[in-house]
C-alpha distance (Angstrom), angle and dihedral (degrees) to the residues before:
residue distance angle dihedral
E1 . . .
L2 3.83 . .
S3 3.80 92.1 .
S4 3.82 91.3 49.1
Q5 3.80 91.0 49.5
K6 3.80 90.2 49.2
K7 3.81 92.3 51.0
F8 3.81 90.1 48.3
E9 3.82 91.2 53.2
E10 3.80 91.7 48.7
I11 3.81 92.5 50.2
K12 3.81 89.9 46.1
K13 3.82 92.0 53.3
A14 3.81 91.7 46.5
N15 3.82 91.6 51.8
Q16 3.80 91.9 47.9
A17 3.82 91.4 49.9
A18 3.81 91.2 49.0
A19 3.81 91.7 49.4
K20 3.81 91.3 48.2
K21 3.79 91.6 49.8
L22 3.81 91.1 48.8
V23 3.80 91.2 52.3
E24 3.82 91.7 47.9
D25 3.82 91.6 49.2
Q26 3.78 91.9 50.9
F27 3.81 91.8 46.2
S28 3.80 94.4 43.5
S29 3.78 95.6 55.9
S30 3.77 114.5 132.9
S31 3.78 90.8 -117.3
E32 3.76 140.5 32.1
D33 3.81 124.4 -115.0
D34 3.78 115.7 -76.5
D35 3.77 96.2 -107.2
E36 3.78 132.9 115.5
D37 3.83 94.5 -104.9
A38 3.81 90.9 57.4
E39 3.82 90.9 49.5
V40 3.80 91.9 50.0
K41 3.79 89.5 48.7
Q42 3.82 92.1 49.2
G43 3.81 90.8 49.1
K44 3.82 91.2 52.7
I45 3.82 91.7 50.1
L46 3.83 91.6 50.7
A47 3.82 92.5 46.5
K48 3.81 90.5 49.8
T49 3.83 91.0 50.0
F50 3.83 93.1 50.4
T51 3.83 97.7 41.2
I52 3.81 98.5 96.9
Y53 3.81 92.3 45.1
T54 3.83 96.0 47.4
S55 3.82 90.7 48.1
Q56 3.83 87.6 63.5
T57 3.84 92.5 48.6
D58 3.83 98.2 43.8
G59 3.81 91.7 -109.7
D60 3.84 95.9 -47.7
A61 3.85 107.5 142.8
S62 3.83 98.4 167.7
E63 3.82 91.9 112.6
L64 3.81 92.1 54.7
E65 3.81 98.3 68.7
R66 3.81 95.2 101.0
T67 3.80 92.8 47.4
R68 3.82 90.0 44.4
Q69 3.82 89.5 55.7
Y70 3.82 92.0 55.1
M71 3.80 90.9 47.9
N72 3.80 92.5 48.6
E73 3.81 89.2 52.6
A74 3.81 88.4 53.4
F75 3.81 88.2 59.7
Q76 3.81 97.3 35.4
S77 3.80 116.9 96.2
G78 3.82 112.1 -103.7
A79 3.82 95.3 -8.8
M80 3.82 92.1 109.1
T81 3.81 101.7 66.3
C82 3.80 132.2 164.0
L83 3.81 106.9 -123.9
I84 3.81 92.5 -153.8
C85 3.80 100.0 57.5
I86 3.86 96.0 17.4
A87 3.81 91.3 -131.0
S88 3.80 132.3 128.3
V89 3.80 118.0 -92.8
K90 3.81 109.8 -126.3
R91 3.78 129.6 -156.1
N92 3.81 97.4 -108.9
Q93 3.84 96.6 47.5
A94 3.80 123.9 101.6
V95 3.81 110.1 -112.5
W96 3.81 141.3 -178.1
S97 3.82 126.5 -149.9
C98 3.82 124.8 -149.1
C99 3.81 113.6 -126.5
G100 3.83 91.4 -147.1
C101 3.82 104.4 51.3
F102 3.86 98.2 7.3
C103 3.83 90.1 -130.0
I104 3.82 113.7 157.4
F105 3.82 123.3 -131.8
H106 3.78 135.0 176.5
L107 3.80 109.0 -93.8
V108 3.81 92.2 -128.1
C109 3.82 91.6 49.3
I110 3.83 94.6 50.7
Q111 3.82 91.5 46.9
K112 3.81 90.5 53.5
W113 3.81 89.9 44.9
A114 3.82 92.6 52.8
K115 3.81 91.9 46.5
D116 3.81 93.2 50.0
S117 3.81 92.5 45.8
L118 3.81 92.9 51.9
F119 3.80 91.1 46.9
L120 3.80 92.7 51.7
V121 3.81 92.3 48.7
S122 3.81 96.5 46.1
S123 3.84 98.8 39.2
P124 3.86 96.6 86.0
L125 3.84 90.7 53.5
T126 3.77 122.2 102.6
D127 3.80 123.4 -122.7
S128 3.79 91.5 -101.8
D129 3.83 93.1 55.1
F130 3.81 96.8 42.4
G131 3.80 113.8 110.6
K132 3.82 96.1 12.0
K133 3.81 93.9 101.3
D134 3.80 129.3 42.6
Y135 3.82 100.3 -133.2
P136 3.85 114.5 -156.8
W137 3.81 128.8 -131.6
P138 3.86 121.9 -140.9
C139 3.80 133.3 -129.6
P140 3.84 109.0 -105.1
K141 3.82 92.0 -127.1
C142 3.84 111.8 31.7
R143 3.87 97.5 19.3
F144 3.81 90.4 -128.6
E145 3.81 105.3 165.4
Y146 3.81 123.8 -124.4
K147 3.79 127.9 -171.4
R148 3.78 122.6 -113.3
S149 3.80 89.3 -108.3
E150 3.85 90.4 55.6
T151 3.81 93.6 63.8
P152 3.84 105.0 128.8
S153 3.78 115.1 -114.5
R154 3.82 102.4 165.3
Y155 3.80 137.6 45.8
Y156 3.81 114.2 -110.7
C157 3.79 134.1 171.0
Y158 3.82 120.4 -105.2
C159 3.82 95.1 -87.9
G160 3.83 92.4 44.3
K161 3.83 96.8 -124.7
V162 3.81 101.7 109.9
E163 3.79 125.5 49.6
N164 3.83 115.6 -144.2
P165 3.85 95.5 1.3
T166 3.77 113.9 -145.3
L167 3.79 121.0 -108.3
D168 3.81 107.5 -103.6
P169 3.84 118.5 174.8
W170 3.84 89.9 -154.6
L171 3.82 94.0 58.5
V172 3.77 134.6 67.7
P173 3.85 108.5 -87.0
H174 3.85 112.5 -88.1
S175 3.82 91.0 10.0
C176 3.83 126.0 128.4
G177 3.81 94.4 -150.2
Q178 3.83 94.7 -125.8
I179 3.82 127.2 117.8
C180 3.80 110.6 -77.5
E181 3.87 98.1 -132.5
R182 3.80 93.0 179.9
E183 3.82 114.4 148.6
F184 3.80 116.1 -103.1
K185 3.80 120.6 -110.9
P186 2.99 114.5 -100.4
S187 3.76 90.3 35.2
C188 3.80 115.7 -113.5
G189 3.82 100.5 165.3
H190 3.81 95.0 -99.4
K191 3.82 131.0 100.0
C192 3.81 134.8 -134.0
L193 3.81 114.9 -85.6
L194 3.82 99.2 -162.0
L195 3.77 123.1 101.3
C196 3.80 115.7 -99.4
H197 3.82 102.3 -59.6
P198 3.84 142.8 166.1
G199 3.78 122.6 -109.2
P200 3.80 129.8 26.9
C201 3.77 123.5 -28.4
P202 3.85 114.9 -105.0
P203 3.83 121.7 -112.7
C204 3.79 115.8 -71.3
P205 3.87 109.8 -87.2
K206 3.85 97.1 -164.0
M207 3.82 119.4 121.3
V208 3.82 116.5 -124.7
T209 3.82 133.2 173.4
T210 3.79 111.6 -119.7
T211 3.78 139.5 158.1
C212 3.81 130.1 -133.7
H213 3.81 126.4 -87.8
C214 3.81 95.7 -93.3
K215 3.85 93.1 44.6
K216 3.82 91.8 -130.6
A217 3.79 99.4 112.3
K218 3.78 124.6 71.8
P219 3.85 117.2 -96.4
V220 3.81 113.5 -93.5
P221 3.83 131.7 -171.4
R222 3.85 112.7 -101.6
R223 3.80 139.8 159.1
C224 3.79 112.8 -80.2
S225 3.83 90.2 -126.3
A226 3.83 89.8 57.5
K227 3.80 101.2 31.0
E228 3.79 93.9 127.8
W229 3.81 109.7 82.4
S230 3.76 141.2 156.3
C231 3.81 127.0 -124.4
R232 3.86 90.1 -154.0
L233 3.86 91.0 -129.2
P234 3.84 121.6 126.8
C235 3.81 111.9 -80.7
G236 3.84 97.1 -133.0
R237 3.82 97.1 -169.3
T238 3.84 116.6 144.1
L239 3.81 112.2 -104.1
L240 3.82 125.6 -132.5
C241 3.81 91.8 -97.2
G242 3.83 87.9 67.6
Q243 3.81 92.4 -139.0
H244 3.81 105.8 77.8
T245 3.81 137.8 40.9
C246 3.83 129.9 -131.5
E247 3.80 111.0 -91.0
N248 3.84 96.7 -172.5
S249 3.79 120.8 108.7
C250 3.80 118.8 -94.6
H251 3.81 106.5 -60.3
A252 3.79 142.7 168.3
G253 3.81 124.4 -105.3
D254 3.79 128.9 11.1
C255 3.78 121.9 -19.9
Q256 3.76 119.4 -101.8
P257 3.83 119.0 -102.9
C258 3.79 115.5 -81.9
P259 3.83 108.5 -87.2
R260 3.84 95.2 -158.3
V261 3.82 126.9 104.6
S262 3.84 125.3 -134.3
K263 3.82 139.7 165.6
Q264 3.80 110.9 -93.6
R265 3.79 134.9 177.5
C266 3.80 122.9 -128.6
I267 3.79 121.7 -113.1
C268 3.82 94.5 -91.0
G269 3.82 91.1 43.5
R270 3.79 97.0 -127.9
Q271 3.84 99.6 113.0
T272 3.83 134.1 40.5
A273 3.84 125.5 -155.7
E274 3.81 140.2 166.1
R275 3.79 108.7 -104.0
L276 3.78 140.6 157.7
C277 3.75 115.2 -80.3
A278 3.80 88.0 -130.7
S279 3.85 90.7 72.1
P280 3.83 107.9 34.7
Q281 3.84 97.2 158.3
W282 3.80 115.7 75.8
Q283 3.80 140.4 152.1
C284 3.77 128.0 -127.9
D285 3.81 123.3 -144.6
Q286 3.84 97.1 -111.3
V287 3.82 124.4 109.1
C288 3.79 114.3 -118.8
G289 3.90 95.2 -121.2
K290 3.84 95.5 -176.7
C291 3.80 116.3 148.4
L292 3.81 113.6 -102.9
P293 3.85 121.3 -131.9
C294 3.82 90.8 -98.2
G295 3.81 89.6 67.1
N296 3.78 92.3 -139.0
H297 3.83 104.5 79.8
T298 3.81 136.6 40.7
C299 3.84 130.7 -136.2
E300 3.82 110.7 -89.2
Q301 3.82 96.4 -168.6
V302 3.83 119.8 114.9
C303 3.84 117.2 -114.7
H304 3.83 105.9 -41.0
A305 3.79 140.9 162.5
G306 3.83 127.0 -115.1
P307 3.83 129.2 18.8
C308 3.79 121.1 -25.7
G309 3.85 94.5 -125.8
D310 3.83 131.9 -138.8
C311 3.80 124.6 -36.6
P312 3.82 109.2 -84.2
R313 3.86 90.0 -136.9
S314 3.81 96.3 56.1
G315 3.83 124.7 101.8
K316 3.82 127.2 23.1
R317 3.77 114.5 -18.0
S318 3.81 128.9 -168.5
C319 3.77 128.4 -132.8
P320 3.86 117.3 -110.7
C321 3.84 92.0 -90.8
E322 3.85 89.7 47.9
K323 3.85 92.7 -132.9
T324 3.83 97.5 111.0
K325 3.84 128.6 42.5
F326 3.83 124.9 -152.7
T327 3.78 133.6 -163.7
L328 3.79 104.7 -145.7
P329 3.79 137.8 151.1
C330 3.80 114.4 -91.1
T331 3.77 90.0 -113.3
E332 3.82 93.3 65.2
D333 3.83 125.4 73.3
V334 3.82 120.0 -127.0
P335 3.83 110.0 -103.3
T336 3.80 125.4 -136.7
C337 3.78 115.7 -97.4
G338 3.83 96.6 -137.2
D339 3.79 93.3 -126.8
S340 3.83 122.4 119.7
C341 3.82 115.6 -80.2
D342 3.86 97.3 -128.2
K343 3.80 93.3 -179.7
V344 3.82 114.6 151.1
L345 3.80 109.3 -105.6
E346 3.80 126.0 -133.8
C347 3.81 91.1 -89.5
G348 3.83 88.2 66.9
I349 3.83 92.1 -136.7
H350 3.80 110.1 71.4
K351 3.80 131.3 49.4
C352 3.77 131.1 -131.7
S353 3.87 110.1 -93.0
Q354 3.82 96.3 -163.8
R355 3.79 124.5 103.2
C356 3.79 119.0 -97.2
H357 3.81 104.8 -61.8
R358 3.71 142.6 166.8
G359 3.81 122.1 -112.0
P360 3.83 129.1 30.3
C361 3.78 122.8 -34.0
E362 3.78 119.8 -105.3
T363 3.82 124.9 -100.4
C364 3.82 115.7 -82.1
R365 3.79 107.7 -102.6
Q366 3.77 101.6 174.7
E367 3.80 115.2 127.8
V368 3.78 114.5 -123.0
E369 3.78 134.6 169.1
K370 3.81 104.8 -102.5
Q371 3.75 128.3 -165.4
C372 3.81 118.7 -144.7
R373 3.78 122.0 -116.1
C374 3.79 94.5 -99.9
G375 3.84 91.4 47.9
K376 3.81 96.8 -127.6
H377 3.82 99.8 108.6
T378 3.84 137.7 38.8
K379 3.81 129.8 -161.7
R380 3.81 139.5 171.9
M381 3.80 110.6 -118.6
P382 3.85 141.6 136.0
C383 3.76 113.1 -59.3
H384 3.82 95.4 -125.2
K385 3.81 94.3 57.4
P386 3.83 119.5 84.2
Y387 3.82 117.7 -130.7
L388 3.83 118.3 -137.1
C389 3.78 119.1 168.5
E390 3.83 125.6 -147.9
T391 3.80 95.5 -117.6
K392 3.82 112.2 123.7
C393 3.77 118.5 -138.9
T394 3.83 113.8 -112.0
K395 3.79 97.3 -169.0
I396 3.77 119.2 123.0
R397 3.79 113.7 -113.2
D398 3.78 123.7 -125.9
C399 3.83 90.2 -84.8
Q400 3.82 87.9 67.5
K401 3.83 89.1 -137.4
H402 3.80 110.9 77.5
Q403 3.81 133.5 47.6
C404 3.81 121.5 -118.6
R405 3.87 94.8 -124.1
R406 3.82 90.6 -177.2
K407 3.82 116.3 142.8
C408 3.81 115.2 -109.0
C409 3.80 94.8 -6.9
S410 3.80 116.8 -166.1
G411 3.82 92.0 -141.1
N412 3.79 95.8 -99.7
C413 3.81 93.6 101.6
P414 3.81 115.5 -161.7
P415 3.82 118.9 -116.6
C416 3.80 117.1 -83.6
D417 3.81 109.5 -86.8
L418 3.82 96.5 -161.4
V419 3.82 123.1 105.8
C420 3.80 116.5 -109.8
G421 3.82 95.7 -135.5
R422 3.82 95.5 178.8
T423 3.81 116.9 146.4
L424 3.79 110.7 -102.2
G425 3.77 125.1 -131.3
C426 3.80 91.1 -93.9
R427 3.85 89.5 66.1
N428 3.82 88.7 -139.8
H429 3.82 105.3 82.0
K430 3.79 138.1 35.2
C431 3.79 127.4 -127.2
P432 3.85 108.8 -92.2
S433 3.83 94.4 -168.3
G434 3.76 124.9 103.4
C435 3.78 118.9 -86.0
H436 3.82 106.8 -71.1
R437 3.76 144.8 163.2
G438 3.77 126.1 -102.1
S439 3.77 127.6 16.2
C440 3.78 122.1 -21.1
N441 3.78 123.6 -109.5
P442 3.81 115.2 -91.7
C443 3.76 117.1 -91.5
P444 3.85 106.2 -88.7
E445 3.79 93.8 -154.7
T446 3.79 123.1 103.7
V447 3.79 127.1 -154.3
D448 3.79 128.3 -147.5
V449 3.80 115.5 -126.0
K450 3.78 108.6 -161.1
C451 3.76 136.3 -170.4
N452 3.78 119.6 -118.6
C453 3.82 94.9 -85.5
G454 3.83 92.9 41.4
K455 3.81 96.6 -128.3
T456 3.83 96.1 108.6
V457 3.80 113.4 59.8
I458 3.80 134.8 175.3
K459 3.79 124.7 -172.3
V460 3.80 116.6 -132.8
P461 3.82 131.1 174.9
C462 3.77 115.5 -87.4
G463 3.80 109.6 -88.3
R464 3.80 96.2 33.7
E465 3.81 95.4 80.5
R466 3.82 91.2 86.9
T467 3.81 95.2 56.9
I468 3.79 102.6 30.4
K469 3.78 121.3 101.5
P470 3.82 114.6 -120.0
P471 3.82 113.8 -107.6
K472 3.76 119.8 -96.8
C473 3.81 109.0 -106.8
K474 3.81 123.8 -147.7
Q475 3.80 93.7 -161.3
L476 3.80 118.5 108.4
C477 3.80 117.2 -106.1
S478 3.81 109.2 -95.9
R479 3.81 99.0 -166.8
P480 3.83 116.6 124.3
P481 3.81 115.5 -108.8
T482 3.80 115.8 -94.3
C483 3.82 94.6 -152.4
H484 3.82 128.7 67.0
H485 3.83 94.1 -87.1
S486 3.81 117.7 106.5
T487 3.82 93.1 -136.0
Q488 3.78 132.3 25.9
E489 3.77 130.4 -137.8
K490 3.82 113.6 -81.6
H491 3.79 114.0 -99.8
Y492 3.79 136.1 150.4
C493 3.81 127.5 -91.0
H494 3.80 111.7 -78.5
F495 3.80 144.8 160.7
G496 3.80 122.9 -109.2
R497 3.77 126.4 21.1
C498 3.76 122.9 -16.2
P499 3.82 116.6 -106.9
P500 3.82 115.2 -92.4
C501 3.80 115.7 -83.5
R502 3.80 113.7 -101.6
Q503 3.81 97.6 -172.9
A504 3.81 121.5 116.8
C505 3.81 112.9 -88.3
Q506 3.87 95.5 -129.1
Q507 3.80 93.3 179.5
M508 3.82 117.5 151.0
L509 3.81 111.7 -104.5
T510 3.81 123.2 -148.9
C511 3.78 89.4 -102.4
G512 3.81 91.7 57.8
H513 3.83 98.2 -107.5
L514 3.83 125.1 116.9
C515 3.83 120.6 -110.2
P516 3.86 106.5 -109.8
V517 3.84 99.7 -168.2
A518 3.82 125.9 97.4
C519 3.82 119.2 -79.6
H520 3.83 109.4 -75.2
D521 3.84 101.6 -179.9
E522 3.83 91.5 110.9
A523 3.78 105.0 32.4
L524 3.82 119.0 158.6
V525 3.80 110.1 -119.4
K526 3.79 123.5 -171.2
Q527 3.80 114.5 -122.3
T528 3.77 115.4 -135.4
G529 3.78 133.2 -171.0
L530 3.83 95.3 22.0
H531 3.79 97.7 116.7
Q532 3.78 126.1 45.9
S533 3.80 113.7 -157.5
A534 3.80 116.2 -125.3
G535 3.79 92.6 -139.6
P536 3.80 144.8 -38.0
W537 3.81 90.5 -72.8
E538 3.82 93.4 64.9
Q539 3.80 114.6 97.5
P540 3.81 114.6 -122.2
S541 3.78 111.9 -106.2
E542 3.78 124.6 -131.7
P543 3.80 113.9 -90.0
A544 3.79 115.7 -100.1
F545 3.80 120.9 -128.9
I546 3.78 127.2 -158.1
Q547 3.78 131.2 -169.8
T548 3.77 113.5 -117.3
A549 3.79 138.3 156.5
L550 3.80 113.0 -104.3
P551 3.81 121.7 -152.3
C552 3.75 118.5 -107.9
P553 3.84 113.4 -92.3
P554 3.82 120.0 -111.2
C555 3.77 114.6 -74.1
E556 3.81 112.1 -98.0
V557 3.82 98.9 -171.7
P558 3.88 108.0 132.0
I559 3.82 114.5 -118.5
P560 3.86 124.7 -175.1
V561 3.86 109.8 -116.7
E562 3.80 127.9 -174.6
C563 3.82 119.9 -136.4
L564 3.79 121.7 -110.9
G565 3.77 92.3 -102.0
Q566 3.83 92.4 46.1
H567 3.80 90.8 -120.9
E568 3.85 99.8 127.0
V569 3.85 144.9 0.3
S570 3.86 122.4 -129.4
P571 3.85 132.2 177.6
L572 3.80 111.6 -112.6
P573 3.86 131.3 178.4
C574 3.79 112.1 -89.6
H575 3.85 94.5 -117.4
S576 3.87 91.0 56.6
A577 3.83 99.4 33.3
N578 3.83 98.8 134.6
P579 3.84 130.3 129.3
Y580 3.78 109.6 -80.6
S581 3.74 139.0 -168.0
C582 3.78 120.0 -101.7
K583 3.88 90.8 -163.1
R584 3.83 94.6 -120.4
L585 3.85 128.1 134.1
C586 3.78 107.8 -93.6
G587 3.90 116.7 163.8
R588 3.80 94.0 -174.6
L589 3.77 123.5 138.5
L590 3.80 108.9 -94.8
D591 3.78 123.7 -127.8
C592 3.77 91.7 -102.0
Q593 3.85 87.0 67.0
N594 3.81 86.9 -140.8
H595 3.83 105.0 86.0
T596 3.80 139.5 31.3
C597 3.82 123.4 -123.9
P598 3.84 114.5 -106.6
E599 3.80 88.5 -167.7
C600 3.77 135.3 -4.6
S601 3.85 100.9 -61.3
Q602 3.79 143.1 96.4
C603 3.83 125.4 -88.5
E604 3.80 107.2 -90.5
E605 3.84 98.2 -172.7
E606 3.80 121.6 117.4
C607 3.78 121.0 -109.1
T608 3.83 109.9 -94.6
K609 3.79 100.5 -178.3
P610 3.86 115.9 129.1
R611 3.83 118.3 -97.2
P612 3.85 126.1 -130.7
S613 3.83 115.9 -85.2
G614 3.78 111.7 -82.4
C615 3.87 95.4 19.6
P616 3.84 110.3 117.8
H617 3.84 95.2 -174.7
R618 3.78 131.1 95.7
C619 3.79 126.3 -125.5
V620 3.81 110.2 -86.2
L621 3.83 94.3 -147.0
P622 3.79 126.1 81.8
C623 3.75 119.3 -115.0
H624 3.80 106.4 -44.5
P625 3.80 141.7 163.2
G626 3.78 123.0 -105.1
D627 3.81 129.3 18.3
C628 3.77 123.3 -23.6
P629 3.81 117.4 -106.9
S630 3.79 120.4 -103.7
C631 3.80 115.3 -82.3
L632 3.81 109.2 -106.9
Q633 3.80 98.1 177.3
M634 3.82 120.2 122.3
L635 3.82 124.1 -115.2
K636 3.82 120.9 -145.7
I637 3.85 107.7 -139.9
K638 3.82 133.7 161.8
C639 3.81 118.5 -125.2
H640 3.84 124.5 -114.6
C641 3.82 92.7 -90.7
K642 3.85 91.1 49.4
L643 3.84 92.8 -130.8
S644 3.82 102.8 101.6
V645 3.81 132.5 49.5
L646 3.81 115.5 -136.8
Y647 3.80 129.3 -161.1
I648 3.83 111.4 -149.4
E649 3.78 130.1 174.5
C650 3.75 111.2 -106.4
L651 3.82 91.3 -133.2
K652 3.84 93.1 56.9
L653 3.80 94.0 48.5
T654 3.81 96.4 47.0
C655 3.80 94.2 46.6
A656 3.85 96.3 46.2
D657 3.82 125.7 97.9
L658 3.83 124.5 -132.2
K659 3.80 95.1 -83.8
E660 3.83 93.6 47.6
K661 3.84 90.7 46.6
E662 3.82 88.7 52.4
L663 3.82 89.5 55.4
L664 3.85 94.8 42.3
I665 3.83 93.9 52.3
S666 3.83 92.9 46.6
C667 3.85 116.4 98.9
K668 3.84 90.3 -150.2
N669 3.85 91.8 -124.6
Q670 3.84 128.8 118.7
C671 3.78 115.0 -81.8
P672 3.86 109.7 -100.5
K673 3.85 95.8 -151.7
E674 3.86 121.9 112.6
L675 3.80 123.4 -127.7
P676 3.86 121.2 -133.9
C677 3.79 88.8 -100.0
G678 3.86 90.6 61.2
H679 3.80 97.5 -108.5
R680 3.82 124.7 119.7
C681 3.78 120.0 -104.4
K682 3.80 111.6 -99.0
E683 3.81 96.2 -154.3
I684 3.85 125.3 103.4
C685 3.82 116.2 -104.2
H686 3.88 104.0 -60.0
S687 3.74 142.9 163.1
G688 3.84 125.9 -107.1
N689 3.83 127.5 19.4
C690 3.78 123.8 -23.4
P691 3.87 118.6 -106.8
L692 3.87 115.1 -99.0
N693 3.81 97.9 -142.7
C694 3.86 98.7 97.9
S695 3.78 110.3 -162.8
Q696 3.83 95.4 -168.8
K697 3.84 113.6 131.2
V698 3.85 114.1 -123.8
K699 3.84 133.5 177.9
L700 3.79 118.5 -110.2
R701 3.89 117.4 -160.2
C702 3.79 134.1 -169.7
L703 3.82 121.8 -116.2
C704 3.81 93.8 -91.4
K705 3.82 90.5 47.4
R706 3.80 92.8 -125.8
L707 3.80 100.2 109.5
K708 3.84 121.4 56.0
K709 3.80 136.1 179.5
E710 3.86 136.4 179.5
V711 3.84 115.4 -125.7
Q712 3.82 137.3 156.8
C713 3.78 116.5 -80.8
S714 3.83 91.9 -130.9
K715 3.86 92.2 59.6
I716 3.82 91.7 52.0
Q717 3.80 90.2 49.9
E718 3.81 90.7 51.7
G719 3.84 90.9 47.0
Q720 3.77 94.3 -122.7
V721 3.83 96.3 130.5
S722 3.87 131.3 50.7
L723 3.86 134.6 163.9
E724 3.83 120.4 -141.6
C725 3.83 127.1 -163.4
D726 3.81 116.8 -103.0
A727 3.86 130.1 -140.9
L728 3.78 93.3 -86.3
C729 3.76 90.4 55.7
K730 3.83 90.6 52.0
E731 3.84 92.0 47.9
M732 3.78 92.1 50.9
K733 3.81 90.4 47.7
R734 3.84 89.8 52.6
K735 3.81 93.7 49.0
A736 3.79 91.2 47.5
S737 3.82 90.3 53.7
E738 3.83 90.6 50.0
I739 3.78 91.3 51.7
K740 3.79 90.1 50.7
E741 3.84 91.2 51.0
A742 3.83 90.8 49.4
E743 3.77 91.6 49.8
A744 3.82 90.4 49.4
K745 3.84 91.9 51.0
A746 3.83 91.3 47.8
A747 3.78 90.1 50.8
I748 3.84 92.0 50.9
E749 3.85 91.8 49.1
E750 3.78 91.2 47.9
E751 3.80 90.5 51.3
K752 3.85 90.7 50.8
R753 3.84 90.2 49.1
R754 3.79 91.9 51.0
Q755 3.83 92.0 49.0
Q756 3.83 90.8 49.2
A757 3.83 91.0 51.0
E758 3.81 91.3 50.8
L759 3.83 90.4 49.6
E760 3.81 92.7 51.8
A761 3.79 91.9 47.7
F762 3.78 90.1 51.9
E763 3.85 92.5 50.6
N764 3.81 91.8 49.2
R765 3.77 91.2 53.7
L766 3.80 90.0 52.5
K767 3.82 96.1 49.1
G768 3.83 96.1 40.5
R769 3.73 125.3 -144.9
R770 3.75 126.7 -99.3
K771 3.75 99.2 -147.3
N772 3.81 96.8 158.9
K773 3.85 93.8 55.4
R774 3.76 94.0 48.6
R775 3.74 113.1 120.0
K776 3.73 116.4 -104.1
D777 3.78 93.4 -135.9
E778 3.83 91.1 57.9
V779 3.78 112.2 98.5
E780 3.77 120.7 -162.3
V781 3.79 111.3 -134.9
E782 3.76 110.1 -140.1
Q783 3.80 120.9 -157.5
S784 3.82 118.6 -119.4
S785 3.83 123.7 -118.9
W786 3.81 91.8 -106.7
Q787 3.84 91.9 54.1
K788 3.79 91.1 49.4
Y789 3.79 99.4 48.0
K790 3.80 106.3 22.4
N791 3.80 93.3 104.4
L792 3.79 92.1 50.6
I793 3.81 91.0 51.6
M794 3.81 101.1 41.6
L795 3.79 99.1 49.3
P796 3.87 97.0 60.6
V797 3.83 91.4 41.6
F798 3.82 90.7 51.8
G799 3.82 91.1 49.7
V800 3.85 92.8 51.1
V801 3.83 91.2 50.1
V802 3.79 91.9 51.4
V803 3.82 91.4 51.1
L804 3.82 92.2 50.1
V805 3.79 92.4 49.2
A806 3.79 91.0 48.8
W807 3.81 91.2 50.5
């Protein structure tokens, strides 16, 4: 029992903690619910924050738009986002705000960011250099640099007065509620008058007395943020040329250079040229050429001011190696001293071994044992040549990913020059920085999240546009109405379909009245019978609804109607406003003029009047006076050829004569019956037997099939036309018979020849041949191919020629 009670208490505490956390999460959201109460509450908080400022500006809040935007983002859902972890900043979370871009981050995230940044900067340093320099860390968004000592360690409000500000639903999130009192930037001596707020401070609203830039106008009272002003009068200050005055209107700062042109002499005074007054001093290209005090040389300087100075060759002068000094006239050159030069060569190690000489020393050619830059190889070579081996450095660069691969590296490997290219947290862009260690910088891009009409926009970090809720827009919906009304009810901009129209239908009914019910052009109707369940185990699905236009309901406007017997008048709905029976005894003659009324009602008997001859239908009207109306019903009749079914009005068929009936019952197609000759009847669908005079054209040939002629089929059937063979036909028949006889004779002769050859071959086999005893001088004469087969070839060729000639 004790263990069960203990478990129950533990579960109870866990449930209470979970409920408390859920309530805090819902309350600590970065925005209020999108209802009117939340908007009114937000408006009161903003008005309270701006009260002290607007009291100084007589209610003018035009300079507060930028600050208002930051404060609206603090209330807007998802607009306040930490760029490091790409998560929303909630009310009860410790935050830190950058003083450069005023972007807000989680305190834990910015502390980790600063620590990682300092580690990456200081990791390539050696132990001797570590700690000698205070390396900065940058803001993730604007790259504003902070010192190591400025790393945030505690949670303060925006103005920095209160540590761990309490959560107050009637204040701006993360605000202490006190007056900001931060100094304006640029500093003017005044402090911010708003309550503790996010974002930059607005311009200073204080009134000060100040004069214009040129100090000519009288001092006037102006806002401190706009205290510098221009009187628009000419400046009048003397320009640097000393000849002209500034003609520009009153302006701040120094005057612009003089734009005029004047004639000016060069520094030496030899030449004159037109130049801008802004640059009066200039040099010509001539050498000075004045005689120096020595009287032997002239000044070699280009156009200069002041005296030329003493002769550069006067006084004590040193030899080229600077070991011996001589006092000589300026006309004589200094001789060499004859001693060794001993100047340090370019290598910085050896000295020049030549005697004192003029000009530069030669290149050091001494052979020394040199060590390469990486220190792995040594080699004897001239001192002036550098020694770089071919060994590639295998050290990992500061990115900790790629090798240096530089030849003969000294150990101080350069930074990695490859691009990082890793996908950033936004999943839309790649890191453009050089290859580096640790996590990449946050994506600096921002994305606009718009409402449906696009007039209300909030900027969110790249990557948050897929999860952020669109802003609530206060503009009226501009979509055209989808019902028959010309205008729709006023409602705010939204996504999805517009709400159903609640205006009165007001469509004209058939009776002439207007429909008074609500608009029913887009009514939701439940669909039934669309899904057949597979069995009793299948769960019933939710009913589907579709939008459809419903017909207007019956008109309910009351209309006075008199009874059939004209005894009384009663109001009836418009859709059923017909004469009615009042159930009283009447006895009047009914409208049909055939019966009398037993009680107030209409005659309900059927019409019994005779129909026209041939009409099988009854009168469609009830008992009525006068003649019956014409029968308009359709008759279903087969055509003459019995292939098609025709629908004909009863009135047309009964009123038509024999000729018109013949045309009405015809299907207007060709008759499908066959004539005795085998051809199809050419007449249109008709009654009775088909005519025997077939007009079909057929070909008539002679007996030998050579001659042909087209005649009517009916004439051939009657035997009126025949086609006899002519003389040419008979001649061709005779020649063909001769060719056949010749072919028969040739075949008989060929058969005899074949039998004779077989007989001779048989006799030779019986007698045997004595080939070995045949005389050598005897030569067997063998027949040629033409002699053997000439008869077989000539006979068919001769027959073909005869046939062609006969043809």
